[in-house]
All heavy atoms as an XYZ file, in Angstrom:
953
protein
N       0.878     -1.213     -0.044
C      -0.018      0.003      0.005
C       0.873      1.205      0.003
O       1.788      1.367      0.832
C      -0.876      0.004      1.203
C      -1.727      1.342      1.289
C      -1.872     -1.169      1.194
N       0.627      2.113     -0.923
C       1.392      3.354     -1.028
C       0.462      4.511     -0.668
O      -0.499      4.718     -1.278
C       1.955      3.455     -2.437
C       2.816      4.652     -2.642
C       4.324      4.396     -2.091
O       4.676      3.209     -1.991
N       4.951      5.450     -1.752
N       0.900      5.254      0.288
C       0.204      6.438      0.654
C       0.859      7.652      0.053
O       2.042      7.710     -0.204
C       0.192      6.733      2.136
C      -0.376      5.503      3.050
C      -0.267      5.891      4.525
C      -1.731      5.163      2.626
N       0.059      8.683     -0.192
C       0.496      9.927     -0.821
C      -0.158     11.091     -0.191
O      -1.430     11.191     -0.251
C       0.293      9.891     -2.310
C       0.833     11.153     -2.995
C       2.327     11.341     -2.909
O       3.048     10.390     -3.301
N       2.741     12.490     -2.464
N       0.609     12.005      0.407
C       0.082     13.221      0.869
C       0.243     14.352     -0.253
O       1.292     14.386     -0.835
C       0.887     13.717      2.105
N      -0.685     15.194     -0.285
C      -0.692     16.304     -1.285
C      -1.352     17.501     -0.742
O      -2.020     17.401      0.270
C      -1.321     15.856     -2.624
O      -2.713     15.520     -2.416
N      -1.161     18.581     -1.442
C      -1.887     19.838     -1.010
C      -0.987     20.861     -0.415
O      -1.439     21.941      0.028
N       0.244     20.520     -0.211
C       1.177     21.529      0.435
C       1.565     22.674     -0.573
O       1.154     22.663     -1.699
N       2.177     23.671      0.030
C       2.524     24.834     -0.779
C       3.087     25.989      0.064
O       3.421     25.731      1.224
N       3.276     27.095     -0.599
C       3.766     28.268      0.176
C       2.640     29.218      0.437
O       1.953     29.597     -0.478
C       4.841     28.934     -0.653
C       5.400     30.129      0.021
C       5.971     27.986     -1.002
N       2.454     29.592      1.692
C       1.376     30.436      2.032
C       1.813     31.479      3.004
O       2.922     31.441      3.526
C       0.191     29.601      2.712
C      -0.416     28.714      1.670
C       0.711     28.893      4.008
N       1.007     32.497      3.271
C       1.316     33.545      4.176
C       0.732     33.247      5.559
O      -0.119     32.393      5.696
C       0.748     34.881      3.715
C       1.214     35.305      2.320
C       2.673     35.717      2.369
O       3.123     36.425      3.233
N       3.411     35.252      1.318
N       1.376     33.868      6.550
C       0.793     33.707      7.917
C      -0.696     34.020      7.966
O      -1.141     34.971      7.337
C       1.490     34.687      8.863
C       0.862     34.647     10.245
C       2.986     34.177      9.040
N      -1.425     33.172      8.598
C      -2.890     33.288      8.742
C      -3.679     32.609      7.598
O      -4.861     32.581      7.713
N      -3.044     32.132      6.596
C      -3.725     31.490      5.488
C      -4.185     30.041      5.874
O      -3.731     29.627      6.942
C      -2.814     31.457      4.243
C      -2.745     32.799      3.528
O      -3.490     33.703      3.894
O      -1.909     32.990      2.606
N      -4.751     29.429      4.984
C      -5.237     28.073      5.133
C      -4.756     27.226      4.079
O      -4.543     27.606      2.921
C      -6.734     28.014      5.210
O      -7.293     28.752      6.294
N      -4.635     25.904      4.339
C      -4.322     24.796      3.393
C      -5.047     23.590      3.758
O      -5.315     23.358      5.011
C      -2.855     24.522      3.368
C      -1.925     25.328      2.459
C      -0.395     24.863      2.695
C      -2.244     25.292      1.027
N      -5.371     22.723      2.791
C      -6.006     21.498      3.105
C      -5.181     20.376      2.439
O      -4.975     20.366      1.234
C      -7.471     21.425      2.516
C      -8.199     20.183      2.927
C      -9.653     20.185      2.501
C     -10.446     19.077      2.976
N     -11.849     19.093      2.638
N      -4.649     19.519      3.315
C      -3.865     18.376      2.801
C      -4.761     17.224      2.601
O      -5.736     17.007      3.378
C      -2.804     18.059      3.793
C      -1.854     19.228      4.261
C      -0.722     18.618      5.182
C      -1.204     19.878      2.984
N      -4.380     16.390      1.631
C      -5.134     15.199      1.287
C      -4.215     13.967      1.361
O      -3.059     14.053      0.926
C      -5.719     15.317     -0.062
O      -6.697     16.406     -0.118
C      -6.557     14.051     -0.425
N      -4.689     12.883      1.866
C      -3.951     11.684      1.892
C      -4.664     10.611      1.095
O      -5.888     10.377      1.374
C      -3.739     11.153      3.345
S      -2.812      9.626      3.525
N      -4.028     10.069      0.160
C      -4.722      8.959     -0.687
C      -3.889      7.704     -0.592
O      -2.669      7.834     -0.388
C      -4.870      9.436     -2.086
O      -3.623      9.852     -2.634
C      -5.891     10.626     -2.191
N      -4.538      6.608     -0.980
C      -3.826      5.328     -0.883
C      -4.023      4.605     -2.284
O      -5.157      4.628     -2.866
C      -4.374      4.452      0.204
N      -3.003      4.004     -2.740
C      -3.057      3.238     -3.957
C      -3.265      1.762     -3.630
O      -2.834      1.353     -2.588
C      -1.851      3.457     -4.798
O      -0.714      2.936     -4.114
N      -3.949      1.036     -4.447
C      -4.174     -0.362     -4.364
C      -4.907     -0.777     -3.100
O      -5.046     -1.882     -2.850
C      -2.748     -1.096     -4.304
N      -5.388      0.104     -2.342
C      -6.200     -0.203     -1.188
C      -6.873      0.988     -0.746
O      -6.696      2.129     -1.284
C      -5.269     -0.785     -0.064
O      -6.067     -1.119      1.019
N      -7.735      0.913      0.277
C      -8.462      2.074      0.800
C      -8.000      2.341      2.213
O      -7.778      1.435      2.956
C      -9.902      1.724      0.743
O     -10.664      2.752      1.488
N      -7.916      3.677      2.500
C      -7.505      4.055      3.895
C      -8.691      3.767      4.829
O      -8.465      3.849      6.038
C      -7.161      5.524      3.864
C      -5.888      5.953      3.319
C      -5.750      7.414      3.384
C      -4.765      5.299      4.081
N      -9.869      3.454      4.337
C     -11.025      3.271      5.209
C     -10.834      2.218      6.204
O     -11.550      2.176      7.257
C     -12.340      3.061      4.393
O     -12.153      1.912      3.586
N      -9.962      1.303      5.968
C      -9.782      0.178      6.871
C      -8.720      0.443      8.041
O      -8.527     -0.413      8.869
C      -9.236     -1.064      6.088
N      -8.205      1.666      8.005
C      -7.170      1.986      8.967
C      -7.471      3.232      9.744
O      -8.272      4.083      9.270
C      -5.846      2.178      8.220
C      -5.417      1.010      7.404
C      -5.783      0.895      6.054
C      -4.687     -0.054      7.953
C      -5.405     -0.232      5.289
C      -4.358     -1.103      7.198
C      -4.692     -1.239      5.868
O      -4.331     -2.349      5.175
N      -6.773      3.449     10.864
C      -6.730      4.682     11.522
C      -5.719      5.525     10.822
O      -4.745      5.023     10.251
C      -6.416      4.539     13.004
O      -7.407      3.860     13.686
N      -5.933      6.853     10.765
C      -5.113      7.740      9.957
C      -4.424      8.800     10.807
O      -5.080      9.341     11.757
C      -5.984      8.440      8.874
C      -5.300      9.505      8.126
C      -4.295      8.953      7.247
C      -6.372     10.261      7.306
N      -3.156      8.950     10.525
C      -2.538     10.076     11.334
C      -1.723     10.991     10.363
O      -1.353     10.620      9.282
N      -1.449     12.142     10.926
C      -0.662     13.138     10.283
C       0.521     13.492     11.160
O       0.306     13.731     12.336
C      -1.445     14.453      9.913
C      -2.426     14.305      8.816
C      -3.724     13.898      8.925
C      -2.148     14.411      7.421
N      -4.313     13.871      7.650
C      -3.330     14.170      6.724
C      -1.037     14.740      6.634
C      -3.447     14.265      5.318
C      -1.132     14.784      5.216
C      -2.364     14.572      4.628
N       1.642     13.498     10.626
C       2.866     13.872     11.345
C       3.644     14.890     10.437
O       3.356     15.125      9.297
C       3.780     12.663     11.533
C       3.237     11.639     12.480
C       2.243     10.794     12.106
C       3.705     11.553     13.769
C       1.762      9.827     12.970
C       3.228     10.647     14.671
C       2.179      9.728     14.224
N       4.558     15.633     11.103
C       5.271     16.640     10.361
C       6.710     16.651     10.849
O       7.028     16.249     11.987
C       4.680     18.055     10.517
C       4.748     18.594     11.868
C       3.930     19.967     11.880
N       3.978     20.624     13.205
C       3.315     21.627     13.553
N       2.497     22.219     12.644
N       3.424     22.194     14.727
N       7.654     17.100      9.949
C       9.029     17.207     10.347
C       9.528     18.538      9.793
O       9.590     18.680      8.579
C       9.813     16.082      9.798
C      11.311     16.048     10.294
C      11.915     14.663     10.010
O      11.521     13.878      9.235
N      13.017     14.433     10.794
N       9.910     19.358     10.670
C      10.563     20.645     10.329
C      12.015     20.484     10.112
O      12.633     19.537     10.617
C      10.284     21.744     11.380
N      12.686     21.334      9.306
C      14.104     21.261      9.098
C      14.877     21.169     10.445
O      14.761     22.045     11.234
C      14.470     22.494      8.296
C      13.179     22.889      7.641
C      12.064     22.433      8.599
N      15.752     20.156     10.588
C      16.593     20.023     11.679
C      15.848     19.546     12.964
O      16.452     19.523     14.074
N      14.643     19.123     12.838
C      13.878     18.722     14.017
C      13.337     17.258     13.770
O      13.268     16.798     12.663
C      12.685     19.626     14.277
C      13.112     21.052     14.706
C      12.002     21.842     15.135
C      12.370     23.209     15.556
N      11.201     24.038     16.048
N      12.947     16.673     14.857
C      12.457     15.278     14.786
C      10.961     15.328     14.270
O      10.299     16.342     14.363
C      12.466     14.645     16.226
N      10.602     14.194     13.754
C       9.207     14.079     13.275
C       8.280     14.197     14.558
O       8.537     13.586     15.605
C       9.034     12.701     12.528
C       7.695     12.592     11.911
C       7.602     11.356     11.035
N       8.582     11.493      9.955
C       8.583     10.568      9.005
N       7.739      9.524      8.912
N       9.538     10.666      8.052
N       7.182     14.891     14.361
C       6.303     15.001     15.520
C       4.832     14.781     15.091
O       4.426     14.958     13.942
C       6.363     16.424     16.122
C       5.916     17.564     15.169
C       5.917     18.898     15.866
O       6.303     19.046     17.051
O       5.521     19.876     15.145
N       4.023     14.322     16.098
C       2.623     14.091     15.824
C       1.879     15.377     15.705
O       2.139     16.370     16.293
C       2.086     13.354     17.038
C       0.556     13.198     17.144
C      -0.026     12.173     16.386
C      -0.195     14.080     17.795
C      -1.442     12.126     16.359
C      -1.547     13.925     17.833
C      -2.209     12.967     17.141
N       0.932     15.362     14.683
C       0.113     16.449     14.446
C      -1.340     16.141     14.792
O      -1.953     16.868     15.597
C       0.118     16.944     12.964
C      -0.802     18.059     12.721
C       1.565     17.345     12.623
N      -1.921     15.062     14.190
C      -3.323     14.792     14.423
C      -3.577     13.356     13.999
O      -2.749     12.768     13.242
C      -4.201     15.716     13.602
O      -5.550     15.463     13.798
N      -4.687     12.824     14.502
C      -5.017     11.417     14.067
C      -6.527     11.256     14.189
O      -7.219     12.023     14.959
C      -4.287     10.381     14.919
N      -7.057     10.382     13.485
C      -8.452      9.963     13.562
C      -8.655      8.429     13.493
O      -8.042      7.779     12.661
C      -9.277     10.630     12.373
C     -10.714     10.308     12.485
C      -8.803     10.249     10.983
C     -11.600     11.200     11.573
N      -9.330      7.992     14.531
C      -9.424      6.520     14.692
C     -10.538      5.953     13.826
O     -11.577      6.613     13.607
C      -9.723      6.233     16.159
C      -9.498      4.757     16.531
C      -9.475      4.681     18.023
N     -10.542      5.228     18.776
C     -10.632      5.330     20.121
N      -9.594      4.975     20.834
N     -11.713      5.802     20.651
N     -10.183      4.784     13.309
C     -11.127      4.219     12.337
C     -12.485      3.869     12.891
O     -13.544      4.253     12.415
C     -10.526      2.994     11.663
C     -11.488      2.242     10.742
C     -10.988      0.914     10.382
N     -11.866      0.220      9.461
C     -12.840     -0.568      9.922
N     -13.015     -0.778     11.205
N     -13.638     -1.241      9.060
N     -12.463      3.177     14.070
C     -13.730      2.598     14.514
C     -14.721      3.563     15.062
O     -16.001      3.313     14.963
C     -13.426      1.587     15.657
C     -12.696      2.117     16.932
C     -12.447      0.955     17.843
N     -11.730      1.303     19.034
C     -12.185      1.855     20.113
N     -13.483      2.091     20.200
N     -11.479      2.184     21.069
N     -14.342      4.713     15.546
C     -15.370      5.603     16.052
C     -15.092      7.086     15.640
O     -15.847      8.021     16.120
C     -15.397      5.580     17.600
C     -14.029      5.894     18.211
O     -13.106      6.247     17.510
O     -13.946      5.732     19.498
N     -14.020      7.311     14.798
C     -13.748      8.604     14.255
C     -13.269      9.511     15.416
O     -13.402     10.827     15.221
C     -14.874      9.201     13.430
C     -15.193      8.440     12.199
C     -15.892      9.167     11.124
N     -16.205      8.391      9.988
C     -16.461      8.850      8.742
N     -16.326     10.145      8.531
N     -16.724      8.094      7.794
N     -12.883      8.984     16.469
C     -12.280      9.859     17.532
C     -11.106     10.614     16.991
O     -10.334     10.029     16.181
C     -11.920      9.136     18.730
N     -10.953     11.879     17.337
C      -9.951     12.686     16.835
C      -8.855     13.078     17.946
O      -9.298     13.204     19.138
C     -10.327     13.929     16.091
O     -11.173     14.676     17.002
C     -11.185     13.502     14.849
N      -7.643     13.288     17.550
C      -6.562     13.676     18.471
C      -5.667     14.695     17.764
O      -5.432     14.702     16.614
C      -5.669     12.435     18.730
C      -6.461     11.172     19.154
C      -7.014     10.329     18.154
C      -6.794     10.846     20.446
C      -7.735      9.223     18.485
C      -7.541      9.801     20.863
C      -7.983      8.981     19.825
O      -8.805      7.852     20.225
N      -5.295     15.643     18.660
C      -4.487     16.759     18.104
C      -3.372     17.099     19.058
O      -3.443     16.989     20.267
C      -5.304     17.965     17.977
C      -6.441     17.873     16.992
C      -7.678     17.540     17.396
C      -6.191     18.164     15.649
C      -8.774     17.423     16.485
C      -7.269     17.967     14.680
C      -8.531     17.662     15.137
O      -9.500     17.555     14.189
N      -2.224     17.501     18.400
C      -1.179     18.090     19.210
C      -1.600     19.445     19.794
O      -2.380     20.126     19.174
C       0.077     18.260     18.351
N      -1.113     19.758     20.922
C      -1.496     20.994     21.591
C      -1.196     22.211     20.626
O      -1.911     23.189     20.621
C      -0.747     21.198     22.836
C      -1.207     20.224     23.943
O      -2.294     19.713     23.787
O      -0.475     20.081     24.927
N      -0.132     22.125     19.872
C       0.309     23.225     19.000
C      -0.669     23.488     17.862
O      -0.609     24.610     17.224
C       1.695     22.953     18.468
O       1.721     21.755     17.674
N      -1.534     22.524     17.494
C      -2.406     22.757     16.398
C      -3.852     22.706     16.800
O      -4.783     22.938     16.053
C      -2.224     21.682     15.280
C      -0.787     21.710     14.879
C      -2.654     20.338     15.679
N      -4.180     22.375     18.098
C      -5.552     22.215     18.550
C      -6.279     23.574     18.300
O      -5.797     24.678     18.603
C      -5.518     21.918     20.043
C      -6.911     21.816     20.663
C      -7.488     20.431     20.508
O      -6.773     19.504     20.898
O      -8.676     20.365     20.099
N      -7.516     23.468     17.734
C      -8.319     24.668     17.441
C      -7.973     25.258     16.120
O      -8.719     26.126     15.622
N      -6.871     24.940     15.537
C      -6.549     25.477     14.167
C      -6.653     24.416     13.071
O      -6.956     24.782     11.901
C      -5.166     26.036     14.181
C      -4.894     27.148     15.173
C      -3.499     27.874     15.041
N      -2.435     26.907     15.223
C      -1.530     26.595     14.345
N      -1.554     27.178     13.108
N      -0.569     25.776     14.614
N      -6.300     23.187     13.434
C      -6.294     22.154     12.388
C      -7.543     21.204     12.649
O      -7.929     20.999     13.834
C      -5.060     21.301     12.424
C      -3.809     21.970     12.022
C      -3.793     23.347     11.788
C      -2.611     21.249     11.774
C      -2.581     23.964     11.383
C      -1.408     21.872     11.436
C      -1.439     23.251     11.151
N      -8.008     20.626     11.557
C      -9.091     19.727     11.654
C      -8.837     18.513     10.779
O      -8.517     18.670      9.569
C     -10.412     20.270     11.240
O     -10.737     21.428     12.069
C     -11.616     19.327     11.385
N      -8.782     17.309     11.375
C      -8.627     16.077     10.661
C      -9.982     15.475     10.240
O     -10.940     15.512     11.094
C      -7.784     15.105     11.431
C      -7.330     13.876     10.512
C      -8.481     14.582     12.642
C      -6.316     12.983     11.192
N     -10.098     14.874      9.136
C     -11.253     14.249      8.726
C     -10.936     13.113      7.760
O      -9.784     12.970      7.284
C     -12.273     15.217      8.086
O     -11.703     15.812      6.964
N     -11.898     12.315      7.441
C     -11.768     11.271      6.479
C     -13.080     11.008      5.697
O     -14.179     11.307      6.232
C     -11.306      9.970      7.164
C     -12.327      9.403      8.205
C     -11.727      8.369      9.004
N     -11.168      7.266      8.167
C     -10.236      6.346      8.544
N      -9.699      6.456      9.706
N      -9.883      5.401      7.677
N     -12.957     10.587      4.503
C     -14.084     10.154      3.672
C     -13.861      8.653      3.336
O     -13.090      8.324      2.443
C     -14.050     10.982      2.419
C     -15.331     10.780      1.551
O     -15.868      9.626      1.636
O     -15.700     11.686      0.832
N     -14.549      7.815      4.104
C     -14.341      6.426      3.863
C     -14.820      5.952      2.499
O     -14.256      4.954      1.890
C     -15.039      5.596      4.990
C     -14.266      5.673      6.273
O     -13.117      6.015      6.361
N     -14.890      5.349      7.316
N     -15.796      6.595      2.007
C     -16.276      6.189      0.658
C     -15.241      6.367     -0.406
O     -15.120      5.657     -1.365
C     -17.650      6.982      0.346
N     -14.401      7.443     -0.196
C     -13.404      7.699     -1.150
C     -12.057      7.168     -0.762
O     -11.125      7.132     -1.575
C     -13.209      9.246     -1.338
C     -14.409      9.948     -1.977
C     -14.135     11.424     -2.082
C     -15.358     12.140     -2.728
N     -15.030     13.630     -2.894
N     -11.962      6.685      0.510
C     -10.692      6.148      0.894
C      -9.626      7.173      1.052
O      -8.440      6.870      0.808
N     -10.004      8.380      1.479
C      -9.086      9.463      1.608
C      -9.138     10.074      3.004
O     -10.101      9.994      3.744
C      -9.360     10.531      0.554
O     -10.706     11.011      0.705
C      -9.084     10.079     -0.805
N      -8.066     10.797      3.333
C      -8.055     11.531      4.550
C      -7.654     12.939      4.318
O      -7.029     13.273      3.271
N      -8.002     13.806      5.211
C      -7.758     15.257      5.031
C      -7.201     15.916      6.337
O      -7.460     15.422      7.429
C      -9.065     15.957      4.658
C      -9.713     15.440      3.482
C     -10.789     14.460      3.684
C      -9.316     15.701      2.172
C     -11.430     13.929      2.560
C      -9.950     15.132      1.072
C     -11.006     14.257      1.307
O     -11.672     13.664      0.183
N      -6.445     16.969      6.124
C      -6.022     17.813      7.266
C      -6.265     19.181      6.836
O      -5.510     19.737      6.038
C      -4.570     17.571      7.623
C      -4.068     18.328      8.911
C      -4.768     17.786     10.122
C      -2.579     18.178      9.063
N      -7.313     19.839      7.354
C      -7.586     21.242      7.133
C      -6.793     22.069      8.145
O      -6.899     21.926      9.341
C      -9.063     21.524      7.303
C      -9.418     22.975      7.163
C      -9.213     23.516      5.695
O      -9.676     22.859      4.800
N      -8.624     24.623      5.564
N      -5.972     22.975      7.563
C      -5.009     23.747      8.449
C      -5.404     25.187      8.264
O      -5.333     25.806      7.164
C      -3.596     23.526      8.034
C      -3.164     22.042      8.061
S      -1.409     21.782      7.725
C      -1.326     22.432      6.015
N      -5.848     25.811      9.330
C      -6.217     27.226      9.373
C      -5.278     28.072     10.237
O      -4.526     27.515     11.067
C      -7.660     27.440      9.825
C      -8.646     26.695      8.953
O      -8.489     26.562      7.719
N      -9.720     26.235      9.553
N      -5.277     29.394     10.034
C      -4.489     30.268     10.835
C      -3.037     29.772     10.891
O      -2.460     29.731     12.064
C      -5.038     30.402     12.251
O      -6.358     30.839     12.211
N      -2.498     29.474      9.770
C      -1.121     28.940      9.778
C      -0.109     29.905     10.307
O      -0.205     31.130     10.115
C      -0.767     28.510      8.320
C      -1.433     27.230      7.933
C      -1.490     27.021      6.411
C      -0.714     26.035      8.600
N       0.924     29.368     10.932
C       1.984     30.095     11.560
C       3.349     29.654     10.922
O       3.447     28.599     10.454
C       2.044     29.897     13.003
C       0.730     30.169     13.770
C       0.805     29.746     15.207
C      -0.500     30.011     15.974
N      -0.344     29.624     17.468
N       4.357     30.509     11.089
C       5.663     30.114     10.554
C       6.134     28.796     11.111
O       6.843     27.987     10.427
C       6.518     31.283     10.885
C       5.644     32.490     10.958
C       4.354     31.910     11.553
N       5.867     28.569     12.398
C       6.259     27.332     13.063
C       5.571     26.049     12.531
O       5.921     24.977     12.912
C       6.145     27.456     14.561
C       4.761     27.866     15.006
C       4.723     29.355     15.290
O       5.273     30.153     14.446
O       4.172     29.731     16.346
N       4.564     26.258     11.673
C       3.868     25.121     10.998
C       4.682     24.633      9.752
O       4.329     23.594      9.132
C       2.465     25.477     10.630
C       1.540     25.733     11.773
O       1.632     25.019     12.809
O       0.734     26.726     11.736
N       5.677     25.416      9.386
C       6.459     25.043      8.303
C       7.159     23.671      8.485
O       7.810     23.469      9.466
C       7.561     26.075      7.950
O       6.902     27.328      7.557
C       8.505     25.669      6.856
N       6.920     22.735      7.594
C       7.391     21.346      7.712
C       6.982     20.516      6.536
O       6.153     20.992      5.768
C       6.856     20.758      8.980
N       7.606     19.355      6.464
C       7.029     18.363      5.524
C       6.012     17.601      6.357
O       6.258     17.043      7.447
C       8.156     17.405      5.042
C       7.568     16.301      4.222
C       9.241     18.236      4.272
N       4.899     17.465      5.739
C       3.749     16.757      6.403
C       3.535     15.393      5.731
O       3.552     15.287      4.563
C       2.434     17.559      6.273
C       2.398     18.720      7.135
C       3.163     19.854      6.993
C       1.595     18.775      8.299
C       3.194     20.947      7.804
C       1.577     19.870      9.186
C       2.380     20.938      8.918
O       2.352     22.077      9.773
N       3.440     14.403      6.652
C       3.281     12.966      6.254
C       1.914     12.436      6.717
O       1.588     12.703      7.848
C       4.379     12.112      6.827
C       5.809     12.548      6.436
C       6.519     13.508      7.150
C       6.400     11.998      5.310
C       7.801     13.903      6.768
C       7.704     12.300      4.935
C       8.372     13.276      5.666
O       9.585     13.608      5.332
N       1.276     11.639      5.889
C       0.170     10.897      6.442
C       0.609      9.429      6.644
O       1.542      8.979      5.948
C      -1.005     10.984      5.449
S      -0.808     10.290      3.789
N      -0.089      8.761      7.533
C       0.345      7.429      7.892
C      -0.913      6.644      8.297
O      -1.901      7.271      8.777
C       1.351      7.415      8.992
N      -0.917      5.422      8.147
C      -2.032      4.535      8.499
C      -1.615      3.485      9.590
O      -0.476      2.956      9.596
C      -2.463      3.765      7.278
N      -2.539      3.378     10.513
C      -2.277      2.472     11.637
C      -3.417      1.382     11.658
O      -4.489      1.647     11.212
C      -2.259      3.218     12.892
N      -3.087      0.195     12.193
C      -4.157     -0.774     12.272
C      -5.319     -0.298     13.090
O      -5.178      0.473     14.011
C      -3.418     -1.970     13.003
C      -1.864     -1.747     12.791
C      -1.827     -0.231     12.728
N      -6.530     -0.802     12.688
C      -7.713     -0.306     13.418
C      -7.719     -0.680     14.928
O      -8.496     -0.136     15.715
C      -8.828     -1.054     12.747
C      -8.227     -2.158     12.005
C      -6.861     -1.661     11.623
N      -6.895     -1.619     15.331
C      -6.835     -2.028     16.730
C      -5.932     -1.140     17.513
O      -5.816     -1.366     18.745
C      -6.273     -3.428     16.789
O      -4.978     -3.551     16.192
N      -5.313     -0.183     16.979
C      -4.377      0.728     17.726
C      -5.151      1.441     18.817
O      -6.273      1.999     18.624
C      -3.814      1.799     16.746
O      -3.088      1.135     15.653
C      -2.808      2.714     17.505
N      -4.546      1.336     20.052
C      -5.221      1.880     21.225
C      -4.924      3.404     21.252
O      -4.047      3.902     20.669
C      -4.759      1.164     22.531
C      -3.232      1.400     22.683
C      -5.143     -0.282     22.528
C      -2.717      0.811     23.981
N      -5.804      4.075     22.091
C      -5.748      5.497     22.092
C      -4.407      6.044     22.475
O      -3.937      7.001     21.713
C      -6.730      6.025     23.199
O      -8.080      5.638     22.899
C      -6.740      7.540     23.324
N      -3.700      5.546     23.432
C      -2.430      6.074     23.820
C      -1.418      5.924     22.735
O      -0.408      6.676     22.739
C      -1.941      5.429     25.075
O      -1.788      3.952     24.875
N      -1.620      4.989     21.815
C      -0.625      4.788     20.848
C      -0.902      5.639     19.513
O      -0.067      5.703     18.630
C      -0.591      3.306     20.388
C       0.077      2.472     21.489
C       1.536      2.854     21.629
O       2.262      2.850     20.589
O       1.956      3.140     22.749
N      -2.040      6.288     19.450
C      -2.385      7.099     18.283
C      -1.398      8.253     18.143
O      -1.276      8.774     17.016
C      -3.810      7.573     18.432
C      -4.833      6.546     18.368
S      -5.023      5.593     16.830
C      -5.598      6.977     15.802
N      -0.769      8.645     19.187
C       0.200      9.746     19.113
C       1.620      9.270     18.700
O       2.473     10.139     18.576
C       0.238     10.475     20.442
C      -1.089     10.972     20.999
C      -1.917     10.163     21.667
C      -1.462     12.323     20.764
C      -3.126     10.628     22.152
C      -2.633     12.768     21.220
C      -3.474     11.989     21.929
O      -4.710     12.403     22.364
N       1.828      8.016     18.640
C       3.143      7.418     18.569
C       3.399      6.969     17.101
O       2.682      6.191     16.545
C       3.275      6.261     19.431
C       4.708      5.746     19.551
O       5.506      6.045     18.696
N       4.871      4.932     20.576
N       4.420      7.542     16.491
C       4.702      7.211     15.095
C       4.955      5.692     14.917
O       4.716      5.215     13.887
C       5.911      8.025     14.628
N       5.442      5.070     15.908
C       5.724      3.647     15.840
C       4.493      2.827     15.682
O       4.580      1.659     15.277
C       6.557      3.169     17.024
C       7.926      3.727     17.127
C       8.675      3.324     18.348
N       8.046      3.961     19.533
C       8.482      3.754     20.788
N       9.471      2.945     20.974
N       7.808      4.319     21.775
N       3.362      3.333     16.017
C       2.114      2.540     15.906
C       1.623      2.531     14.392
O       0.822      1.721     13.992
C       1.024      3.174     16.634
N       2.243      3.341     13.529
C       1.810      3.431     12.116
C       2.727      2.675     11.253
O       3.944      2.884     11.257
C       1.818      4.940     11.719
C       0.852      5.719     12.513
C       1.041      6.227     13.735
C      -0.490      6.102     11.963
C       0.125      6.974     14.464
C      -1.374      6.761     12.636
C      -1.150      7.214     13.954
O      -1.983      7.994     14.656
N       2.202      1.771     10.473
C       3.020      0.903      9.806
C       2.980      1.119      8.250
O       3.565      0.378      7.442
C       2.651     -0.656     10.025
C       1.155     -0.904      9.794
O       0.488     -0.054      9.315
N       0.696     -2.049     10.163
N       2.244      2.155      7.864
C       2.331      2.577      6.450
C       2.482      4.086      6.346
O       1.741      4.786      7.064
C       0.994      2.148      5.738
C       0.858      0.679      5.445
S      -0.610      0.178      4.681
C      -1.778      0.333      6.082
N       3.391      4.500      5.621
C       3.759      5.885      5.524
C       3.879      6.304      4.025
O       4.226      5.484      3.144
C       5.062      6.196      6.121
C       5.032      6.057      7.619
C       5.162      4.934      8.335
C       4.964      7.137      8.567
N       5.066      5.194      9.700
C       4.964      6.550      9.882
C       4.814      8.587      8.439
C       4.890      7.272     11.036
C       4.721      9.274      9.678
C       4.787      8.722     10.892
N       3.431      7.523      3.725
C       3.642      8.028      2.420
C       4.729      9.064      2.349
O       5.223      9.509      3.310
N       4.978      9.480      1.108
C       5.841     10.599      0.879
C       5.167     11.888      1.384
O       3.981     11.952      1.268
C       6.282     10.703     -0.580
C       7.180      9.572     -1.092
C       7.623      9.702     -2.472
O       6.880     10.334     -3.264
N       8.766      9.248     -2.818
N       5.904     12.773      1.874
C       5.379     13.938      2.446
C       5.066     15.049      1.497
O       5.452     14.951      0.282
N       4.444     16.072      1.979
C       4.129     17.259      1.193
C       4.634     18.451      1.978
O       4.437     18.526      3.228
C       2.657     17.359      0.827
O       2.474     18.484     -0.008
C       1.761     17.511      2.012
N       5.349     19.344      1.367
C       5.965     20.486      1.987
C       4.944     21.658      2.206
O       4.410     22.111      1.262
C       7.168     20.930      1.226
C       7.932     22.215      1.844
C       8.478     21.891      3.229
C       9.036     22.579      0.858
N       4.927     22.094      3.374
C       4.170     23.298      3.750
C       5.074     24.390      4.269
O       5.859     24.167      5.165
C       3.082     23.003      4.787
C       2.332     24.320      5.276
C       2.079     21.979      4.304
N       5.060     25.513      3.589
C       5.945     26.627      3.987
C       5.037     27.848      4.246
O       4.258     28.289      3.444
C       6.940     26.976      2.870
O       7.744     25.846      2.549
C       7.870     28.092      3.313
N       5.178     28.341      5.500
C       4.380     29.458      5.931
C       5.329     30.622      6.123
O       6.249     30.593      6.948
C       3.640     29.246      7.257
C       2.788     30.446      7.592
C       2.818     27.976      7.108
N       5.193     31.650      5.251
C       6.119     32.780      5.330
C       5.420     33.950      6.068
O       4.265     34.210      5.961
C       6.511     33.175      3.890
O       5.411     33.628      3.149
N       6.267     34.704      6.684
C       5.831     35.893      7.509
C       6.014     37.127      6.774
O       6.655     37.271      5.668
C       6.498     35.863      8.853
O       7.857     35.964      8.679
């Protein structure tokens, strides 16, 4: 299964972007979905996740209230709506899929995700 994140770009502070995660040869609808990001010189960090079985959502404190994760199981896609973007949101954003059995505490952990896609670069300029 190959995942692909798209929708990144260069925006100004306060702008919005919507990232999309798609899967080839399979559907994301069978998995829990997460978004992670990696800024230059920094470690990969958790951004948001949505659990398959009940669509419970999880957010990093740094994006809570500004980002919204969603999924369309009919299309087998996932989304990350990013509003009020800040320079510190600049990073490569990755989508990843985790088994539906992943427990809540592990939804924040990159090691719980066993499928990753190539990232999409988001640059927020001030």
